[in-house]
DSSP file (Angstrom, degrees, kcal/mol; ACC not computed):
  #  RESIDUE AA STRUCTURE BP1 BP2  ACC     N-H-->O    O-->H-N    N-H-->O    O-->H-N    TCO  KAPPA ALPHA  PHI   PSI    X-CA   Y-CA   Z-CA
    1    1 A M              0   0    0      0, 0.0    78,-0.1     0, 0.0    77,-0.0   0.000 360.0 360.0 360.0 146.1   75.1   28.5  164.1
    2    2 A N     >  -     0   0    0      1,-0.1     4,-1.9     4,-0.0     5,-0.1  -0.227 360.0-102.8 -78.1 172.5   72.3   30.9  165.0
    3    3 A T  H  > S+     0   0    0      1,-0.2     4,-1.7     2,-0.2     5,-0.1   0.807 121.5  54.0 -66.0 -38.8   72.5   33.4  167.7
    4    4 A K  H  > S+     0   0    0      2,-0.2     4,-1.6     1,-0.2    -1,-0.2   0.887 109.3  48.4 -68.7 -42.3   70.4   31.3  170.2
    5    5 A D  H  > S+     0   0    0      1,-0.2     4,-2.0     2,-0.2     5,-0.2   0.949 112.0  48.8 -62.3 -49.0   72.8   28.2  169.7
    6    6 A K  H  X S+     0   0    0     -4,-1.9     4,-2.3     1,-0.2    -1,-0.2   0.846 110.3  51.3 -62.9 -34.7   75.8   30.3  170.2
    7    7 A A  H  X S+     0   0    0     -4,-1.7     4,-2.6     2,-0.2    -1,-0.2   0.859 105.7  55.8 -70.9 -30.6   74.2   31.8  173.4
    8    8 A H  H  X S+     0   0    0     -4,-1.6     4,-2.4     2,-0.2    -2,-0.2   0.933 111.2  43.9 -65.8 -50.1   73.5   28.4  174.8
    9    9 A I  H  X S+     0   0    0     -4,-2.0     4,-2.2     2,-0.2    -2,-0.2   0.871 115.1  46.9 -65.9 -46.5   77.2   27.4  174.5
   10   10 A L  H  X S+     0   0    0     -4,-2.3     4,-2.4     2,-0.2    -1,-0.2   0.878 112.3  51.9 -71.9 -35.0   78.5   30.7  175.9
   11   11 A A  H  X S+     0   0    0     -4,-2.6     4,-3.0    30,-0.2     5,-0.3   0.965 106.7  54.2 -57.8 -50.4   75.9   30.4  178.8
   12   12 A Q  H  X S+     0   0    0     -4,-2.4     4,-3.1     1,-0.2     5,-0.4   0.928 110.6  46.4 -47.5 -53.3   77.2   26.8  179.5
   13   13 A L  H  X S+     0   0    0     -4,-2.2     4,-1.9     1,-0.2     5,-0.4   0.921 114.7  45.5 -58.4 -45.0   80.7   28.1  179.8
   14   14 A W  H  X S+     0   0    0     -4,-2.4     4,-0.7     3,-0.2    -2,-0.2   0.894 120.1  39.0 -65.1 -43.3   79.8   31.0  182.0
   15   15 A V  H  < S+     0   0    0     -4,-3.0     4,-0.3    -5,-0.2    -2,-0.2   0.956 125.8  31.3 -77.3 -56.1   77.6   29.0  184.3
   16   16 A D  H  < S+     0   0    0     -4,-3.1     4,-0.2    -5,-0.3    -3,-0.2   0.729 129.5  26.6 -83.0 -19.2   79.6   25.7  184.5
   17   17 A Y  H  X S+     0   0    0     -4,-1.9     4,-2.4    -5,-0.4     5,-0.2   0.458  84.3  98.2-127.7  -0.1   83.1   26.7  184.2
   18   18 A R  H  X S+     0   0    0     -4,-0.7     4,-1.7    -5,-0.4    -3,-0.1   0.885  87.5  50.3 -64.3 -38.8   83.6   30.3  185.4
   19   19 A Q  H >4 S+     0   0    0     -4,-0.3     3,-0.5     1,-0.2     4,-0.3   0.974 115.2  41.1 -63.5 -55.9   84.9   29.4  188.8
   20   20 A E  H >4 S+     0   0    0      1,-0.3     3,-1.2    -4,-0.2    -1,-0.2   0.839 114.3  54.1 -68.0 -33.0   87.4   27.0  187.6
   21   21 A M  H >< S+     0   0    0     -4,-2.4     3,-2.2     1,-0.3     7,-0.3   0.772  90.9  73.7 -65.4 -34.0   88.5   29.2  184.7
   22   22 A S  T << S+     0   0    0     -4,-1.7    -1,-0.3    -3,-0.5    -2,-0.2   0.649  88.9  60.0 -65.6 -14.1   89.1   32.1  186.9
   23   23 A D  T <  S+     0   0    0     -3,-1.2    -1,-0.3    -4,-0.3    -2,-0.2   0.620  93.0  77.5 -84.7 -10.5   92.3   30.4  188.2
   24   24 A D  S <> S-     0   0    0     -3,-2.2     4,-2.6    -4,-0.2     5,-0.2  -0.837  78.0-140.4-102.9 134.1   93.8   30.3  184.7
   25   25 A P  H  > S+     0   0    0      0, 0.0     4,-2.5     0, 0.0     5,-0.2   0.920  99.6  45.9 -58.3 -46.3   95.3   33.6  183.3
   26   26 A T  H  > S+     0   0    0      2,-0.2     4,-2.0     1,-0.2     5,-0.1   0.928 117.9  40.1 -62.8 -46.7   94.0   33.2  179.8
   27   27 A W  H  > S+     0   0    0     -6,-0.2     4,-2.7     2,-0.2     5,-0.2   0.832 112.6  57.9 -73.0 -32.9   90.4   32.1  180.7
   28   28 A F  H  X S+     0   0    0     -4,-2.6     4,-2.2    -7,-0.3     5,-0.2   0.944 107.3  46.6 -66.0 -44.8   90.4   34.7  183.5
   29   29 A E  H  X S+     0   0    0     -4,-2.5     4,-3.1    -5,-0.2     5,-0.3   0.950 112.2  52.7 -54.5 -48.9   91.1   37.5  180.9
   30   30 A F  H  X S+     0   0    0     -4,-2.0     4,-2.3     1,-0.2    -2,-0.2   0.912 109.1  47.6 -60.5 -45.5   88.4   36.0  178.7
   31   31 A L  H  < S+     0   0    0     -4,-2.7    -1,-0.2     1,-0.2    -2,-0.2   0.806 113.5  47.5 -66.5 -31.8   85.8   36.1  181.5
   32   32 A N  H >< S+     0   0    0     -4,-2.2     3,-1.2    -5,-0.2    -2,-0.2   0.910 111.7  49.6 -74.1 -41.1   86.7   39.7  182.4
   33   33 A Y  H 3< S+     0   0    0     -4,-3.1     3,-0.4     1,-0.3     2,-0.4   0.946 117.9  39.8 -60.5 -45.0   86.6   41.0  178.9
   34   34 A Y  T 3X S+     0   0    0     -4,-2.3     4,-2.0    -5,-0.3    -1,-0.3  -0.138  74.3 130.3-105.2  44.4   83.3   39.4  178.1
   35   35 A D  T <4 S+     0   0    0     -3,-1.2    -1,-0.2    -2,-0.4    -2,-0.1   0.505  83.4  37.5 -75.5  -3.8   81.7   40.2  181.6
   36   36 A I  T  > S+     0   0    0     -3,-0.4     4,-2.3     3,-0.1     5,-0.2   0.717 113.3  55.1-105.2 -47.1   78.6   41.6  179.8
   37   37 A S  H  > S+     0   0    0     -4,-0.2     4,-1.7     1,-0.2    -2,-0.2   0.841 106.7  49.3 -60.0 -36.6   78.5   39.1  176.9
   38   38 A L  H  X S+     0   0    0     -4,-2.0     4,-2.1     2,-0.2    -1,-0.2   0.965 112.1  45.1 -79.3 -49.6   78.4   36.0  178.9
   39   39 A P  H  > S+     0   0    0      0, 0.0     4,-2.9     0, 0.0    -2,-0.2   0.913 114.5  51.4 -48.4 -44.6   75.6   37.0  181.3
   40   40 A L  H  X S+     0   0    0     -4,-2.3     4,-2.3     1,-0.2     5,-0.3   0.868 105.6  55.2 -59.0 -37.9   73.7   38.3  178.3
   41   41 A A  H  X S+     0   0    0     -4,-1.7     4,-2.4    -5,-0.2   -30,-0.2   0.907 110.1  45.7 -70.1 -39.5   74.2   35.0  176.6
   42   42 A Y  H  X S+     0   0    0     -4,-2.1     4,-2.5     2,-0.2     6,-0.3   0.978 112.6  50.5 -62.7 -52.9   72.6   33.2  179.7
   43   43 A M  H  <>S+     0   0    0     -4,-2.9     5,-2.7     1,-0.2     6,-1.3   0.894 115.3  42.2 -52.3 -45.4   69.7   35.6  179.9
   44   44 A Y  H ><5S+     0   0    0     -4,-2.3     3,-0.8     3,-0.2    -1,-0.2   0.885 115.6  48.4 -71.1 -42.7   69.0   35.2  176.3
   45   45 A A  H 3<5S+     0   0    0     -4,-2.4    -2,-0.2    -5,-0.3    -1,-0.2   0.820 117.7  38.9 -67.1 -31.8   69.4   31.4  176.1
   46   46 A Y  T 3<5S-     0   0    0     -4,-2.5    -1,-0.2    -5,-0.2    -2,-0.2   0.096 112.4-113.0-114.7  22.2   67.4   30.6  179.1
   47   47 A Y  T < 5 +     0   0    0     -3,-0.8    -3,-0.2     1,-0.1    -4,-0.1   0.769  69.3 140.0  58.9  36.9   64.6   33.2  178.5
   48   48 A V  S   <S+     0   0    0     -5,-2.7     2,-0.3    -6,-0.3    -4,-0.2   0.786  78.1  36.1 -74.3 -26.4   65.3   35.4  181.4
   49   49 A V  S    S-     0   0    0     -6,-1.3     2,-0.2     2,-0.1    -2,-0.1  -0.924  94.0-120.9-119.4 148.3   64.7   38.2  179.1
   50   50 A E        +     0   0    0     -2,-0.3    -2,-0.0     2,-0.1    -6,-0.0  -0.582  65.3   8.7 -86.4 153.8   62.0   38.2  176.3
   51   51 A G  S    S-     0   0    0     -2,-0.2    -2,-0.1    -7,-0.1    -4,-0.1  -0.085  95.9 -42.7  81.3-177.8   62.6   38.6  172.7
   52   52 A E        -     0   0    0      1,-0.1     5,-0.1     0, 0.0    -2,-0.1  -0.523  65.6 -97.1 -87.6 148.9   65.8   38.8  170.5
   53   53 A P        -     0   0    0      0, 0.0    -1,-0.1     0, 0.0     5,-0.1  -0.358  41.1-104.6 -66.2 151.5   68.8   40.8  171.5
   54   54 A T     >  -     0   0    0      1,-0.1     4,-2.3     4,-0.0     5,-0.2   0.013  42.0 -94.2 -59.8 179.4   69.3   44.3  170.1
   55   55 A D  H  > S+     0   0    0      2,-0.2     4,-1.9     1,-0.2    -1,-0.1   0.852 129.8  47.7 -65.1 -30.7   71.9   44.8  167.4
   56   56 A M  H  > S+     0   0    0      2,-0.2     4,-2.6     1,-0.2    -1,-0.2   0.913 109.3  52.2 -80.0 -36.5   74.5   45.7  170.0
   57   57 A G  H  > S+     0   0    0      2,-0.2     4,-2.3     1,-0.2    -2,-0.2   0.899 109.5  50.4 -65.1 -36.6   73.5   42.7  172.1
   58   58 A T  H  X S+     0   0    0     -4,-2.3     4,-2.8     2,-0.2    -1,-0.2   0.895 108.6  52.1 -63.0 -39.7   74.0   40.5  169.1
   59   59 A T  H  X S+     0   0    0     -4,-1.9     4,-2.1     2,-0.2    -2,-0.2   0.917 108.2  49.9 -60.1 -45.4   77.4   42.0  168.5
   60   60 A Y  H  X S+     0   0    0     -4,-2.6     4,-2.4     2,-0.2    -2,-0.2   0.954 113.7  47.0 -60.8 -49.3   78.5   41.3  172.1
   61   61 A L  H  X S+     0   0    0     -4,-2.3     4,-2.1     1,-0.2    -2,-0.2   0.917 115.0  44.9 -57.8 -46.6   77.3   37.6  171.7
   62   62 A N  H  X S+     0   0    0     -4,-2.8     4,-2.1     2,-0.2    -1,-0.2   0.811 112.2  52.1 -78.8 -24.3   79.0   37.1  168.3
   63   63 A E  H  X S+     0   0    0     -4,-2.1     4,-2.6    -3,-0.2     5,-0.2   0.961 112.8  45.5 -66.0 -49.4   82.3   38.9  169.5
   64   64 A A  H  X S+     0   0    0     -4,-2.4     4,-2.1     1,-0.2    -2,-0.2   0.854 114.2  50.3 -59.4 -37.5   82.4   36.6  172.5
   65   65 A W  H  X S+     0   0    0     -4,-2.1     4,-2.5     2,-0.2    -1,-0.2   0.921 110.1  47.7 -65.6 -51.1   81.6   33.7  170.3
   66   66 A E  H  X S+     0   0    0     -4,-2.1     4,-2.1     1,-0.2    -2,-0.2   0.898 112.6  49.3 -57.7 -47.0   84.3   34.4  167.8
   67   67 A T  H  X S+     0   0    0     -4,-2.6     4,-2.2     2,-0.2    -1,-0.2   0.895 108.9  51.3 -62.3 -41.5   86.9   34.9  170.4
   68   68 A L  H  X S+     0   0    0     -4,-2.1     4,-1.9    -5,-0.2    -2,-0.2   0.908 109.3  50.9 -58.2 -44.0   86.0   31.7  172.1
   69   69 A C  H  X>S+     0   0    0     -4,-2.5     5,-2.7     2,-0.2     4,-0.8   0.863 110.4  50.5 -63.5 -35.2   86.3   29.8  168.7
   70   70 A E  H  <5S+     0   0    0     -4,-2.1    -1,-0.2     1,-0.2    -2,-0.2   0.901 109.2  51.2 -65.9 -44.2   89.8   31.4  168.2
   71   71 A M  H  <5S+     0   0    0     -4,-2.2    -2,-0.2     1,-0.2    -1,-0.2   0.842 117.3  38.8 -64.5 -38.9   90.9   30.3  171.7
   72   72 A L  H  <5S-     0   0    0     -4,-1.9    20,-0.5    -5,-0.1    -1,-0.2   0.543 106.1-128.3 -96.2  -5.9   89.8   26.7  171.0
   73   73 A V  T  <5 +     0   0    0     -4,-0.8     2,-0.3     1,-0.2    -3,-0.2   0.956  63.2 132.7  56.2  54.2   91.0   26.8  167.4
   74   74 A V      < -     0   0    0     -5,-2.7     2,-0.4    16,-0.1    -1,-0.2  -0.912  66.6 -86.6-127.5 160.3   87.6   25.5  166.0
   75   75 A D    >   -     0   0    0     -2,-0.3     3,-1.5     1,-0.1    -5,-0.0  -0.532  24.7-150.4 -67.7 120.2   85.6   26.8  163.2
   76   76 A S  T 3  S+     0   0    0     -2,-0.4    -1,-0.1     1,-0.3    -7,-0.0   0.653 100.3  53.6 -63.9 -15.7   83.2   29.6  164.2
   77   77 A E  T 3  S+     0   0    0      2,-0.1    -1,-0.3     0, 0.0    -2,-0.1   0.547  87.9 116.3 -91.8 -13.6   80.8   28.4  161.4
   78   78 A G    <   -     0   0    0     -3,-1.5     2,-0.5     1,-0.1     8,-0.0  -0.012  69.8-121.1 -54.9 165.0   80.8   24.8  162.9
   79   79 A K        +     0   0    0    -78,-0.1     2,-0.4     7,-0.0    -1,-0.1  -0.953  35.3 177.5-107.1 127.5   77.7   23.2  164.3
   80   80 A Y        -     0   0    0     -2,-0.5   -71,-0.1     1,-0.1     3,-0.1  -0.992  24.7-156.1-129.8 123.5   78.2   22.2  167.9
   81   81 A K  S    S-     0   0    0     -2,-0.4     2,-0.3     1,-0.1    -1,-0.1   0.806  77.4 -17.2 -69.5 -30.8   75.4   20.6  170.2
   82   82 A D  S  > S-     0   0    0      1,-0.1     4,-1.9   -73,-0.0    -1,-0.1  -0.946  76.3 -83.9-163.6-178.5   77.0   21.8  173.3
   83   83 A L  H  > S+     0   0    0     -2,-0.3     4,-2.7     1,-0.2     5,-0.2   0.861 121.0  56.4 -70.1 -34.7   80.2   23.1  174.9
   84   84 A G  H  > S+     0   0    0      2,-0.2     4,-2.5     1,-0.2    -1,-0.2   0.886 106.4  50.1 -63.4 -42.5   81.6   19.6  175.4
   85   85 A E  H  > S+     0   0    0      2,-0.2     4,-1.6     1,-0.2    -1,-0.2   0.897 110.0  52.6 -66.1 -37.7   81.4   18.8  171.7
   86   86 A M  H  X S+     0   0    0     -4,-1.9     4,-0.6     2,-0.2     3,-0.4   0.958 109.6  46.9 -56.1 -51.8   83.1   22.1  171.1
   87   87 A F  H >< S+     0   0    0     -4,-2.7     3,-1.1     1,-0.2    -2,-0.2   0.888 109.1  54.2 -59.4 -40.7   86.0   21.2  173.4
   88   88 A A  H 3< S+     0   0    0     -4,-2.5    -1,-0.2     1,-0.2    -2,-0.2   0.833 104.8  57.0 -67.6 -27.7   86.3   17.8  171.8
   89   89 A S  H 3< S+     0   0    0     -4,-1.6    -1,-0.2    -3,-0.4    -2,-0.2   0.686  85.7 101.4 -66.5 -19.5   86.7   19.6  168.4
   90   90 A S    <<  -     0   0    0     -3,-1.1   -17,-0.2    -4,-0.6   -16,-0.1  -0.415  67.4-148.1 -73.4 134.2   89.6   21.6  169.7
   91   91 A P  S    S+     0   0    0      0, 0.0     2,-0.2     0, 0.0    -1,-0.1   0.643  84.0  48.6 -80.3  -7.1   93.0   20.3  168.5
   92   92 A N  S    S-     0   0    0    -20,-0.5    -2,-0.1    -5,-0.1     3,-0.1  -0.628 106.2 -83.7-117.1-176.4   94.5   21.5  171.9
   93   93 A D    >   -     0   0    0     -2,-0.2     3,-2.9     1,-0.2    -5,-0.1  -0.691  40.8-167.8 -84.1  88.5   93.5   21.1  175.5
   94   94 A P  T 3  S+     0   0    0      0, 0.0    -1,-0.2     0, 0.0   -21,-0.0   0.713  86.1  44.0 -56.2 -24.0   91.1   23.8  175.8
   95   95 A L  T >> S-     0   0    0      4,-0.1     3,-2.5    -3,-0.1     4,-0.6   0.230 105.2-125.7-102.8  10.3   90.9   23.6  179.5
   96   96 A Y  T <4  -     0   0    0     -3,-2.9    -3,-0.0     1,-0.3     0, 0.0   0.778  62.3 -69.3  52.3  31.0   94.7   23.3  179.9
   97   97 A G  T 34 S+     0   0    0      2,-0.2    -1,-0.3     1,-0.1     3,-0.1   0.582 120.1 100.4  67.7   8.7   94.2   20.0  182.0
   98   98 A Q  T <4 S+     0   0    0     -3,-2.5     2,-0.4     1,-0.1    -2,-0.1   0.647  73.6  49.7-100.3 -19.6   92.8   21.9  184.9
   99   99 A I     <  -     0   0    0     -4,-0.6     2,-0.5   -78,-0.0    -2,-0.2  -0.961  69.5-138.7-125.4 139.5   89.0   21.4  184.4
  100  100 A T        -     0   0    0     -2,-0.4     2,-0.2    -3,-0.1    -2,-0.0  -0.826  34.2-113.2 -96.5 129.6   87.1   18.3  183.8
  101  101 A V        -     0   0    0     -2,-0.5     2,-0.3     1,-0.1    -1,-0.0  -0.426  32.2-129.5 -64.9 133.7   84.4   18.7  181.3
  102  102 A K        -     0   0    0     -2,-0.2   -18,-0.2     1,-0.1     2,-0.1  -0.643  19.0-112.8 -88.6 136.7   80.9   18.5  182.8
  103  103 A E        -     0   0    0     -2,-0.3     2,-0.4     1,-0.1    -1,-0.1  -0.405  27.9-122.9 -64.3 138.1   78.2   16.2  181.4
  104  104 A V              0   0    0      1,-0.1    -1,-0.1    -2,-0.1   -22,-0.0  -0.702 360.0 360.0 -81.9 131.9   75.2   17.9  179.9
  105  105 A E              0   0    0     -2,-0.4    -1,-0.1     0, 0.0    -2,-0.0   0.441 360.0 360.0 -83.2 360.0   72.0   16.9  181.4
């Protein structure tokens, strides 16, 4: 997946789920650790900032992406149209039964 596609999924995670995920210790740690990467993903994915991310910005996005894929036990090279498809590809319950996957509009 290209950086923009990764950013869209990371942004969806940050915007749609951060409140619910903050109640789970594992997701809370993820959200805190990537407290720069996830807002950066949103700003890049939704053109809040212009242009491509710097090398450092791309590194932040890729690290958050790789960790998310590890947590979900999915292929980081896989193609996912959105976060819901990524969750569905996970062999475990990525949201630990606490969060309902939201429909993409």
